[in-house]
VMD Tcl script that draws the C-alpha trace (Angstrom):
set ca {
  {121.91 113.59 100.97}
  {118.15 114.18 100.88}
  {116.10 114.18 104.07}
  {112.65 113.49 102.57}
  {112.26 110.43 104.76}
  {113.96 111.80 107.86}
  {112.71 110.09 111.00}
  {110.53 107.58 109.13}
  {110.54 103.92 110.10}
  {110.97 101.77 106.98}
  {110.95 98.00 106.54}
  {112.81 96.36 103.65}
  {112.55 92.60 103.12}
  {115.27 90.86 101.17}
  {117.53 93.66 102.38}
  {120.75 91.66 102.43}
  {121.47 91.77 98.71}
  {120.56 93.18 95.33}
  {117.65 95.59 95.04}
  {116.81 95.33 98.74}
  {120.34 96.25 99.76}
  {120.44 99.24 97.40}
  {117.04 100.43 98.62}
  {118.04 100.07 102.28}
  {121.11 102.22 101.73}
  {119.07 104.82 99.85}
  {116.36 104.93 102.53}
  {119.06 105.46 105.14}
  {120.68 108.19 103.04}
  {117.35 110.01 103.06}
  {117.17 109.94 106.83}
  {114.97 106.89 107.47}
  {115.51 104.31 110.17}
  {115.76 101.06 108.23}
  {114.65 97.64 109.42}
  {116.70 95.33 107.21}
  {114.92 91.97 107.14}
  {116.40 88.97 105.37}
  {116.50 85.20 105.69}
  {120.29 85.56 105.67}
  {120.96 87.34 108.96}
  {124.69 87.58 108.29}
  {124.20 89.63 105.13}
  {121.54 91.79 106.82}
  {123.84 92.52 109.74}
  {126.68 93.41 107.38}
  {124.40 95.90 105.63}
  {123.23 97.36 108.94}
  {126.83 97.82 110.11}
  {127.74 99.69 106.93}
  {124.75 101.99 107.24}
  {125.48 102.74 110.90}
  {129.18 103.32 110.13}
  {128.07 105.89 107.55}
  {125.98 107.71 110.13}
  {122.62 106.13 109.36}
  {120.11 104.13 111.40}
  {119.54 100.45 110.64}
  {118.69 97.23 112.45}
  {118.95 93.72 111.00}
  {116.24 91.16 111.73}
  {116.01 87.63 110.37}
  {112.81 86.57 108.64}
  {111.61 83.83 106.33}
  {108.71 85.52 104.58}
  {107.38 82.16 103.40}
  {106.70 81.23 107.05}
  {103.77 83.12 108.63}
  {105.13 82.46 112.13}
  {108.45 84.06 111.20}
  {106.65 87.05 109.66}
  {104.50 87.47 112.78}
  {107.66 87.45 114.90}
  {109.20 90.15 112.68}
  {106.24 92.47 113.15}
  {106.05 91.78 116.87}
  {109.63 93.02 117.12}
  {108.86 96.08 115.01}
  {105.91 96.99 117.23}
  {107.90 96.48 120.41}
  {110.89 98.55 119.30}
  {109.42 101.25 117.06}
  {105.65 101.42 117.77}
  {104.91 102.41 114.17}
  {105.84 101.66 110.57}
  {105.79 104.47 108.01}
  {106.80 102.54 104.89}
  {107.50 99.01 103.74}
  {109.25 97.61 100.69}
  {108.18 93.97 100.27}
  {111.08 92.99 98.06}
  {112.20 89.52 99.19}
  {111.75 86.76 96.66}
  {113.34 83.82 94.92}
  {113.95 82.72 91.35}
  {114.22 79.22 89.92}
  {115.26 77.12 86.96}
  {113.05 76.37 83.99}
  {110.94 73.20 84.10}
  {108.70 71.25 81.79}
  {104.99 71.66 82.49}
  {104.52 67.94 81.99}
  {106.69 66.78 84.87}
  {106.86 70.00 86.87}
  {108.20 69.26 90.40}
  {105.44 70.08 92.86}
  {107.89 70.95 95.62}
  {109.33 73.71 93.40}
  {105.84 75.04 92.73}
  {104.97 75.11 96.42}
  {108.18 76.83 97.53}
  {107.81 79.51 94.88}
  {104.21 80.24 95.86}
  {105.10 80.19 99.57}
  {107.78 82.84 99.14}
  {106.87 85.00 96.14}
  {103.12 85.10 96.70}
  {102.20 84.00 100.21}
  {105.19 85.85 101.63}
  {103.99 89.13 100.15}
  {100.50 88.49 101.51}
  {101.80 87.66 105.01}
  {103.82 90.89 105.12}
  {101.04 92.99 103.59}
  {98.53 91.71 106.11}
  {100.74 92.68 109.04}
  {101.70 96.03 107.53}
  {98.12 97.02 106.77}
  {97.00 96.09 110.25}
  {99.82 98.03 111.91}
  {99.50 101.08 109.69}
  {95.72 101.27 109.93}
  {95.98 101.42 113.73}
  {98.56 104.22 113.88}
  {98.07 107.97 113.68}
  {98.22 109.62 110.27}
  {101.03 112.06 109.47}
  {100.18 114.69 106.84}
  {97.12 112.64 105.92}
  {99.02 109.37 105.42}
  {99.32 106.36 107.68}
  {101.72 104.38 105.54}
  {103.16 103.60 102.15}
  {103.88 100.12 100.80}
  {105.71 98.89 97.70}
  {105.64 95.28 96.51}
  {108.17 93.81 94.11}
  {106.58 91.99 91.20}
  {108.55 91.45 87.97}
  {108.39 91.88 84.24}
  {107.03 88.33 84.53}
  {104.00 89.92 86.16}
  {103.06 91.08 82.66}
  {104.93 88.82 80.24}
  {105.31 85.08 81.09}
  {108.78 83.84 81.97}
  {109.47 80.80 79.72}
  {109.46 77.51 81.63}
  {108.55 79.22 84.89}
  {104.78 79.02 85.36}
  {105.24 79.16 89.15}
  {107.28 82.38 89.02}
  {104.95 83.89 86.43}
  {101.83 83.03 88.43}
  {103.25 84.43 91.66}
  {104.39 87.69 90.09}
  {101.06 88.20 88.31}
  {99.30 87.60 91.63}
  {101.42 90.21 93.42}
  {99.86 92.82 91.14}
  {96.40 91.63 92.21}
  {97.33 91.84 95.88}
  {98.69 95.33 95.34}
  {95.56 96.63 93.67}
  {93.27 94.95 96.17}
  {95.10 96.46 99.14}
  {95.30 99.87 97.48}
  {91.56 99.88 96.88}
  {90.59 98.67 100.33}
  {92.91 100.90 102.37}
  {93.25 104.14 100.40}
  {90.59 105.89 102.49}
  {92.62 105.02 105.58}
  {95.61 106.90 104.22}
  {97.63 103.88 103.11}
  {99.10 103.78 99.59}
  {100.13 100.50 97.99}
  {102.05 100.22 94.72}
  {104.21 97.69 92.93}
  {107.38 97.79 90.86}
  {108.16 95.38 88.05}
  {111.92 95.09 87.59}
  {113.32 93.77 84.36}
  {116.65 92.00 84.03}
  {118.75 93.39 86.87}
  {122.33 92.55 87.75}
  {121.70 90.81 91.07}
  {122.91 87.56 92.60}
  {119.97 85.79 90.97}
  {121.51 86.13 87.50}
  {125.19 87.05 87.81}
  {126.10 83.39 88.28}
  {125.06 82.76 84.67}
  {127.75 82.39 81.97}
  {128.99 85.70 80.56}
  {127.68 84.76 77.13}
  {124.18 84.49 78.56}
  {124.53 87.79 80.43}
  {125.62 89.45 77.19}
  {122.61 87.98 75.40}
  {120.28 89.19 78.14}
  {121.76 92.67 77.96}
  {121.05 92.84 74.23}
  {117.35 92.31 75.00}
  {117.24 95.80 76.51}
  {117.08 98.96 74.38}
  {119.90 100.28 76.57}
  {122.16 97.36 75.65}
  {122.90 96.61 79.29}
  {121.44 95.02 82.39}
  {119.75 97.17 84.99}
  {121.53 97.88 88.25}
  {119.91 97.38 91.67}
  {120.10 101.10 92.39}
  {118.05 101.82 89.24}
  {115.14 99.87 90.67}
  {115.74 100.97 94.26}
  {115.35 104.64 93.34}
  {111.82 103.99 92.09}
  {110.84 102.00 95.20}
  {112.19 104.70 97.52}
  {110.44 107.43 95.55}
  {107.14 105.55 95.86}
  {107.60 105.58 99.64}
  {108.32 109.32 99.71}
  {106.00 112.34 100.01}
  {106.69 113.11 96.34}
  {104.56 110.11 95.34}
  {101.62 110.71 97.67}
  {99.15 110.81 94.73}
  {100.35 107.49 93.27}
  {98.31 104.50 94.38}
  {97.54 101.00 93.10}
  {100.05 101.32 90.29}
  {102.39 98.79 88.65}
  {105.52 100.62 87.56}
  {107.80 98.81 85.12}
  {111.49 99.46 85.83}
  {113.31 97.71 83.02}
  {114.94 100.35 80.82}
  {112.23 99.90 78.21}
  {112.59 96.16 77.50}
  {108.85 95.48 77.57}
  {108.36 97.97 74.74}
  {109.84 95.36 72.39}
}
mol new
graphics top color blue
foreach p $ca { graphics top sphere $p radius 0.5 }
foreach p [lrange $ca 0 end-1] q [lrange $ca 1 end] { graphics top cylinder $p $q radius 0.2 }
display resetview
């Protein structure tokens, strides 16, 4: 067990499953107090219980990142209970089916943008405000990681809404990194490739096998593979990394 993040207060959104769950456990293993935020409070509480049972520190809080009122409530609770926020992993997001551009359902477009783009902005805005007002520790006031996607670089077929949102997350990341670096706040993004999470494991095995063959490794990524990169970006070891988009896909985008 490493203690690089011992005593740090860390927020993870989408903490109840997949990459967020793996990252929450890893943050806790490294000594951080984890705020596990998820729209599914049951899954977040289950995670928090497991972390506490293993000797870690974790609290579950419900949030719908697509709702600015819900996000404001989350950060009000963080301020009241912890007074500061050392790191944040803005990981929550949704996926969707493929649609035709010609008759694309507008409600699907709006929900995707609300969660995968606006939700990141709502969280970033609150995090930057809170971090910029707190005292620096070793020259840093805070470290933030946003989850984009391989679709932030290469379009996802039939998913213009997902592609647009994930491209935009990279813009938000770079904008925040530029505007707040002198205040001691680092902001980076990760771009996961095909990862074995609840978003895709419901697909037929034949499709999963086909997806795995798209990777040079011949297999799907695991949540912990991506989580390790996100946690590293929030650690002192990455203090000279800022405004970057790090692809975590086993090399698939090389093809």
